[in-house]
C-alpha positions in Angstrom: 119.1 92.9 94.1 117.6 89.3 94.9 114.6 91.1 96.3 113.8 93.2 93.3 114.0 90.1 91.4 111.8 88.3 93.7 109.2 91.0 93.6 109.5 91.1 89.9 108.7 87.4 89.6 105.6 87.8 92.0 104.4 90.6 89.9 104.8 88.8 86.7 102.6 86.0 88.3 100.2 88.1 89.5 99.9 90.2 86.2 98.9 86.6 84.4 96.7 85.6 87.2 94.5 89.0 87.2 94.1 88.4 83.6 93.4 84.9 83.4 91.8 84.1 86.7 87.9 83.1 86.8 88.1 85.1 90.2 89.6 88.4 88.7 88.0 91.5 90.5 87.5 92.7 86.5 85.4 89.9 85.9 83.4 90.2 89.0 82.6 93.4 88.8 81.2 93.0 85.3 84.6 94.1 83.3 86.3 92.7 80.6 89.3 90.5 81.5 91.7 93.1 79.8 90.2 96.2 81.9 92.6 98.2 83.5 91.0 99.4 86.7 92.4 102.1 89.1 92.0 104.1 91.8 93.7 107.3 92.4 93.7 107.6 96.2 94.4 110.6 98.5 95.9 109.6 101.8 96.5 111.9 104.7 93.0 113.8 104.7 92.2 115.5 107.9 95.9 116.2 108.6 95.6 120.1 107.9 93.6 122.7 106.0 95.9 122.7 103.6 95.6 118.9 103.1 91.7 119.2 103.2 91.4 122.0 100.9 93.7 120.3 97.6 92.3 117.1 98.1 88.9 118.2 97.9 89.8 120.5 94.7 91.9 117.3 93.2 88.5 115.5 93.7 86.1 118.1 92.2 88.2 119.1 89.3 91.2 116.6 89.4 91.5 112.7 88.8 91.8 112.0 92.4 88.5 110.0 92.9 89.1 108.2 96.6 90.6 109.3 99.7 91.1 108.3 103.6 90.8 110.7 106.4 93.3 110.5 109.6 91.3 110.6 112.7 93.6 111.9 115.4 94.6 114.9 113.1 94.0 118.4 113.6 92.0 118.5 110.5 89.8 115.8 110.9 86.8 117.5 112.1 86.9 120.0 109.2 87.4 117.2 106.7 84.7 115.0 108.5 82.3 118.1 108.2 82.8 118.0 104.4 82.4 114.7 103.9 79.5 114.0 106.1 77.4 116.7 103.8 79.0 115.2 100.6 78.6 111.2 101.2 78.9 110.2 97.9 82.6 111.2 98.3 84.7 107.8 98.2 86.1 107.9 101.8 87.7 105.6 103.7 89.8 105.8 107.2 93.5 105.9 107.2 94.0 104.2 110.2 96.9 106.3 112.1 98.9 104.7 114.2 102.1 106.7 114.0 103.0 110.4 114.0 105.9 111.1 112.3 106.5 114.9 112.1 109.0 116.2 114.5 107.0 119.9 114.7 103.4 118.6 114.3 102.6 115.7 116.4 99.1 114.1 117.2 97.8 111.6 120.2 96.0 108.4 120.0 92.1 108.9 120.8 92.2 106.5 123.7 93.7 107.1 127.2 97.6 106.5 127.3 97.2 103.9 129.8 95.2 101.9 127.4 97.4 102.0 124.5 101.0 102.4 126.2 102.5 100.1 124.1 101.8 102.4 120.9 102.8 106.0 122.3 106.3 107.4 123.3 107.2 109.1 126.8 105.1 112.3 126.2 102.1 110.6 124.9 102.4 110.7 121.5 102.0 108.2 118.6 105.3 106.9 117.9 107.1 108.7 115.2 109.2 105.8 113.8 107.9 103.1 112.3 110.5 100.7 113.5 109.5 101.9 117.1 106.0 101.0 116.2 107.4 97.4 114.5 109.4 96.7 117.7 106.9 97.9 120.8 103.4 97.7 119.4 101.0 95.0 121.0 98.4 94.0 118.7 95.5 94.3 121.4 96.5 98.4 121.8 96.3 98.8 118.2 93.1 96.9 117.6 91.5 99.2 120.8 92.9 102.4 119.2 91.7 101.6 115.6 88.7 100.8 116.5 88.0 103.9 118.4 89.3 106.0 115.2 86.8 103.6 113.1 83.7 104.6 115.7 84.9 108.4 115.9 84.7 108.8 111.9 81.1 107.2 111.8 79.6 108.9 114.8 81.2 112.1 112.9 78.7 111.3 110.0 81.2 109.6 107.4 80.0 107.2 105.3 82.8 105.0 105.1 83.6 103.0 102.1 87.1 101.2 103.2 90.0 101.0 105.5 93.7 101.4 105.4 96.6 102.5 107.0 98.5 105.2 107.3 102.3 104.1 106.9 101.1 100.8 106.3 101.3 100.4 110.1 98.7 97.6 109.9 101.0 95.2 107.9 104.0 95.5 110.3 103.5 92.0 111.6 100.8 88.8 110.9 99.4 89.8 114.5 98.4 93.2 113.7 97.7 92.4 110.4 94.9 89.9 111.7 93.5 92.6 114.0 93.1 94.8 110.7 91.0 92.4 108.7 89.3 91.4 111.5 88.1 95.1 111.5 87.1 95.3 108.1 85.0 92.1 108.8 83.2 93.8 112.0 82.6 96.8 110.0 81.8 95.4 106.9 84.3 97.5 105.0 86.7 96.3 102.6 90.7 96.6 103.8 93.3 97.4 101.7 95.4 94.3 101.0 98.1 93.6 98.6 99.8 90.7 96.8 102.9 91.7 98.3 101.5 90.6 101.5 101.9 86.6 103.2 100.6 84.0 101.5 98.1 83.5 103.5 96.3 86.7 102.8 96.1 85.7 99.4 94.1 82.8 100.1 91.4 84.4 102.1 87.8 84.4 100.7 85.5 87.6 100.5 88.3 90.1 100.7 89.4 92.8 97.8 93.2 92.1 96.8 94.6 95.0 95.2 96.6 93.2 92.0 99.5 96.2 92.1 99.9 99.3 94.6 102.3 102.2 93.6 103.6 105.1 95.5 105.9 107.4 95.1 109.4 107.5 96.6 112.0 109.7 97.7 114.1 108.6 94.7 111.0 109.1 92.5 110.8 112.9 94.0 114.4 113.4 93.3 113.9 112.6 89.3 110.6 114.3 89.2 107.3 113.1 90.3 105.5 113.9 87.0 107.9 111.7 85.3 107.5 108.9 87.9 103.7 109.2 87.4 103.4 109.2 83.5 105.6 106.0 83.8 103.1 104.7 86.1 99.8 105.2 84.1 101.7 104.0 80.7 102.2 100.8 82.6 98.9 100.2 84.3 98.0 96.5 83.4 94.5 94.4 83.5 93.5 94.0 87.0 92.9 96.4 89.9 95.6 99.0 90.6 95.8 101.6 93.6 97.8 104.7 93.0 98.6 106.5 96.5 98.9 110.2 96.4 99.1 113.3 99.0 98.1 116.1 97.9 98.1 119.6 99.5 99.2 123.0 98.8 102.8 124.7 99.1 101.7 127.2 101.6 102.6 128.7 105.0 100.8 125.8 107.1 102.2 122.9 104.9 105.9 124.3 104.8 105.6 124.9 108.9 104.3 121.3 109.0 106.6 119.6 106.6 109.7 122.1 106.4 112.4 121.4 103.4 112.5 119.2 101.1 111.1 116.3 103.4 109.9 113.1 101.9 106.1 113.6 101.4 107.0 117.2 102.3 105.0 120.5 101.4 106.7 120.6 97.8 105.9 117.1 97.1 102.4 117.6 97.8 101.8 120.2 95.4 103.6 118.5 93.0 101.2 115.4 93.2 98.0 118.0 93.2 99.6 119.8 90.4 100.0 116.8 88.2 96.4 115.1 89.5 94.5 117.9 88.4 96.3 118.4 84.9 94.9 117.9 81.1 97.9 115.6 80.9 96.5 113.3 83.3 93.3 113.2 82.5 94.5 112.3 78.8 97.0 109.7 79.7 94.1 107.8 81.4 92.2 108.2 78.5 95.1 107.1 75.9 96.3 104.4 78.1 92.2 103.2 78.5 92.3 103.5 81.9 89.0 102.8 84.4 88.6 104.7 87.2 87.2 103.1 90.2 86.5 103.5 94.1 86.5 101.5 96.8 82.3 101.7 96.5 82.1 99.7 94.0 84.3 96.8 95.1 
C-alpha cells in the first residue's frame, strides 16, 4: 500500500512537471504543452514467426507504431529481413538477457565462457529475472548487449532506439549505467522512465518517458480490452509509452506459451485484436492523443 502511495505521488509530480516544464519533451518537439504524446510499442519482435506476422500486420493496418526486436531468438532473421527492407519502420532492439519460456529457449550470442554470469548450466540465458539480478555481472551484460546491437545493425536494421526485455537492464545501477552508456555509444535513445533512480532523471541529453504502461496478470484476468480503454482515457500531457505483445493464438504460439500463461498466446491475440480495432482508433481520436515514434525523439 505504501509503495502504491509513493508511486502515485511521484506520478502526480511528473504529470505537473511534464505540463509546466520548459524542458518538456512536447515543447522540445514543437508541440503544445498540453499535447498527449503516445507510442504504442510492440515488444518481442523476432521471438517467432507468429509474433513477426502479427506485429507487421498490427503496424500496417492497426495502431501499433513502434517495436523492438529480440536478436537471439529463432524468428530474428525473418524479422531482420523485413526491417532491412522497410527501413522507415520504427524498430529498436529489445536487449535480451533472459529466456523465460520452459519449452522455448535461446542462448546468448557470445560464447558461454565470455558471459558465464548470465547463463544456466545448459548454456541458455537465465529463465528467472531474480536469478539474473543475483548473478549477472555488468561487464558480461555489456558485452552481450553490444554483440546483439552490432548483429542487428549488421543485419541491415535501421535502429531507432534501445530497450530491455523484462526490464533486465534496470536490475541495478551498475547495469543501468552500462545500458545508458551503450545508447551514447551507438547514438540511440534508450527507454528510461521517471520510476528509475533520481540520478537518471537528472541526466542531460536523454529521453525519459513520463509514463510507461504495460498490462499485468491482474489486468489480463479482468479483461485486457478494459485495461487498454482505461489507459487511453487516462493519457496525460507529456510522453507516454504503452507496451504491447502481439501474436496470433495459433499452433506455434500455443506450443511456445501453453495454457493461460502470462503474456501467453491468448494474451498476445487479445493485444492484436484490440490494437487493430476501430475502437482503438476512435479512442485515440476522441482523447486527442498524438501518436509519436522513437524516430521523432
